C-alpha positions as CSV (number, residue, x, y, z in Angstrom):
1,X,132.3,90.6,121.3
2,X,135.4,89.0,119.6
3,X,137.5,91.8,121.0
4,X,136.6,90.7,124.6
5,X,134.2,93.5,125.1
6,X,130.5,93.4,126.0
7,X,127.9,96.0,125.6
8,X,126.5,97.6,128.8
9,X,124.2,100.1,127.1
10,X,123.0,101.1,123.7
11,X,121.1,104.2,122.6
12,X,119.5,105.1,119.3
13,X,120.2,108.8,118.7
14,X,118.6,110.8,115.9
15,X,121.7,111.8,113.9
16,X,120.4,112.0,110.4
17,X,118.6,114.9,108.8
18,X,115.2,114.0,107.4
19,X,115.8,116.3,104.4
20,X,119.0,114.5,103.3
21,X,118.8,113.1,99.8
22,X,119.0,109.4,100.9
23,X,116.0,109.8,103.3
24,X,113.7,111.2,100.6
25,X,111.2,108.6,99.4
26,X,113.0,105.8,101.2
27,X,112.9,103.9,104.4
28,X,116.4,105.1,105.5
29,X,117.2,105.0,109.2
30,X,117.1,108.3,111.0
31,X,119.1,107.1,114.0
32,X,122.6,105.8,114.8
33,X,123.0,103.3,117.5
34,X,125.6,104.3,120.1
35,X,127.1,101.5,122.2
36,X,128.8,101.6,125.5
37,X,131.1,98.7,126.1
38,X,133.3,97.3,128.8
39,X,135.9,94.6,128.9
40,X,134.4,91.2,129.6
41,X,135.9,89.7,132.8
42,X,138.3,86.8,132.3
43,X,136.0,84.7,134.5
44,X,132.8,85.5,132.6
45,X,130.2,82.7,133.1
46,X,129.1,80.3,130.4
47,X,125.5,81.0,129.6
48,X,122.6,78.5,129.6
49,X,120.4,79.1,126.6
50,X,117.0,79.1,128.2
51,X,118.1,81.5,130.9
52,X,119.9,83.8,128.4
53,X,116.8,83.7,126.1
54,X,114.7,84.9,129.1
55,X,117.2,87.7,129.8
56,X,117.2,88.8,126.2
57,X,113.4,88.9,126.1
58,X,113.2,90.9,129.4
59,X,116.0,93.3,128.4
60,X,114.6,94.0,124.9
61,X,111.1,94.5,126.3
62,X,112.3,96.9,128.9
63,X,114.5,98.9,126.6
64,X,112.0,99.1,123.7
65,X,109.5,100.6,126.1
66,X,112.0,103.3,126.9
67,X,112.8,103.8,123.2
68,X,109.1,104.1,122.4
69,X,108.6,106.7,125.1
70,X,111.6,108.6,123.7
71,X,109.9,108.8,120.3
72,X,111.9,106.2,118.4
73,X,109.6,104.8,115.7
74,X,109.6,102.8,112.5
75,X,112.6,100.9,111.3
76,X,114.8,102.7,113.9
77,X,112.6,101.2,116.7
78,X,113.2,97.7,115.4
79,X,116.9,98.2,114.8
80,X,117.3,99.6,118.3
81,X,116.4,96.1,119.7
82,X,119.7,94.7,118.6
83,X,121.6,96.6,121.3
84,X,119.7,95.3,124.3
85,X,119.8,91.7,122.9
86,X,123.6,91.9,122.6
87,X,123.8,93.5,126.1
88,X,122.0,90.3,127.5
89,X,124.1,87.6,125.8
90,X,127.4,89.5,125.3
91,X,128.3,89.3,129.0
92,X,128.7,85.5,128.8
93,X,132.0,83.9,127.7
94,X,130.2,81.3,125.7
95,X,126.8,79.9,124.9
96,X,126.6,76.2,124.3
97,X,125.8,75.0,120.8
98,X,124.4,71.8,119.4
99,X,127.4,69.7,120.4
100,X,126.9,70.5,124.1
101,X,123.1,70.6,124.0
102,X,122.5,67.4,122.0
103,X,122.2,65.1,125.0
104,X,119.9,67.5,126.9
105,X,117.7,67.9,123.8
106,X,117.6,64.1,123.4
107,X,115.4,64.1,126.5
108,X,113.1,67.0,125.4
109,X,109.5,66.1,124.9
110,X,108.9,69.1,122.7
111,X,110.9,72.0,121.2
112,X,109.7,75.5,122.3
113,X,111.9,77.4,119.9
114,X,113.3,77.1,116.4
115,X,116.9,77.3,117.9
116,X,116.2,74.2,120.0
117,X,114.8,72.4,117.1
118,X,117.8,73.4,114.9
119,X,120.3,72.4,117.6
120,X,118.6,68.9,117.9
121,X,118.5,68.6,114.0
122,X,122.3,69.3,113.9
123,X,122.9,66.8,116.7
124,X,121.0,64.1,114.8
125,X,122.8,65.0,111.5
126,X,126.2,64.8,113.2
127,X,125.2,61.3,114.4
128,X,124.1,60.3,110.9
129,X,120.7,59.4,112.3
130,X,118.8,60.4,109.2
131,X,115.6,58.4,110.1
132,X,115.2,60.3,113.4
133,X,116.3,63.5,111.8
134,X,113.6,63.2,109.2
135,X,111.0,62.4,111.8
136,X,112.2,65.4,114.0
137,X,112.0,67.8,111.0
138,X,108.5,66.5,110.1
139,X,107.3,67.1,113.7
140,X,108.9,70.6,114.1
141,X,110.0,73.2,111.7
142,X,111.3,71.2,108.7
143,X,108.4,72.3,106.5
144,X,108.9,76.0,107.4
145,X,111.1,77.8,104.9
146,X,112.1,80.3,107.7
147,X,113.8,77.4,109.6
148,X,116.1,76.8,106.6
149,X,116.7,80.5,106.1
150,X,117.8,80.9,109.7
151,X,120.1,77.8,109.4
152,X,121.6,79.4,106.2
153,X,122.0,82.8,107.8
154,X,123.7,81.3,110.9
155,X,126.0,79.2,108.6
156,X,127.1,82.3,106.7
157,X,128.0,84.4,109.8
158,X,129.6,81.8,112.0
159,X,133.4,82.3,112.2
160,X,135.4,79.5,110.6
161,X,138.0,79.4,113.3
162,X,136.0,79.5,116.5
163,X,133.0,77.3,115.6
164,X,134.3,75.1,112.8
165,X,132.3,72.0,113.9
166,X,129.0,73.9,114.2
167,X,129.5,75.5,110.8
168,X,130.3,72.1,109.2
169,X,127.2,70.6,110.7
170,X,125.0,73.5,109.5
171,X,126.5,73.2,106.0
172,X,125.9,69.4,106.0
173,X,122.3,69.7,107.2
174,X,121.6,72.3,104.5
175,X,123.3,70.3,101.7
176,X,121.2,67.3,102.5
177,X,118.0,69.1,103.1
178,X,116.1,67.6,100.1
179,X,116.8,64.1,101.3
180,X,115.2,64.4,104.8
181,X,113.0,67.5,104.7
182,X,109.2,67.0,105.0
183,X,107.4,66.7,101.7
184,X,110.5,65.7,99.8
185,X,109.8,64.0,96.5
186,X,112.6,62.7,94.4
187,X,112.7,64.7,91.2
188,X,113.0,62.7,88.0
189,X,115.2,63.4,85.1
190,X,112.7,61.6,82.9
191,X,108.9,61.6,83.1
192,X,106.7,58.6,83.2
193,X,107.6,56.0,80.6
194,X,111.0,57.5,80.0
195,X,109.7,60.6,78.3
196,X,111.6,63.8,79.0
């Protein structure tokens, strides 16, 4: 995607021998994913997250049905979903992040996805609105460890150069997690009565 290409098709192809040493008594993949790419047009549109999400779901559902009919199973079946997902969002020049979506999410009555809740949490963190951030996390995914793992994973893979602000917001949200996450209790250096 960074090279200005987008995926137009992907195919899991059985390329690995089942008798190879690595495949014996392990969950090694039996397929390689082949990708067909084209140059993204200079006037590629900016994606809108809800619409792109629907495109991803439809494309993945369609292609996984084809892969299942072709006999792709196990871990290969799940790995093959990556290609259709990239096909759907890769054709867009850009997908708005929390900085652009904050005002829109401010008006949301509920958050349908973890990504929406994370974007709004980042928006509140960037505004230093810790009271509302804490309430938001309490009402959504803040008590769910998967939410924090997703935030950490995104933080680790975001490129420094292209999305510096979003990466900084994620790292700040993660660093202060204990102060506004649901169920937080201040840990004490000393027990009751000053006893260690």
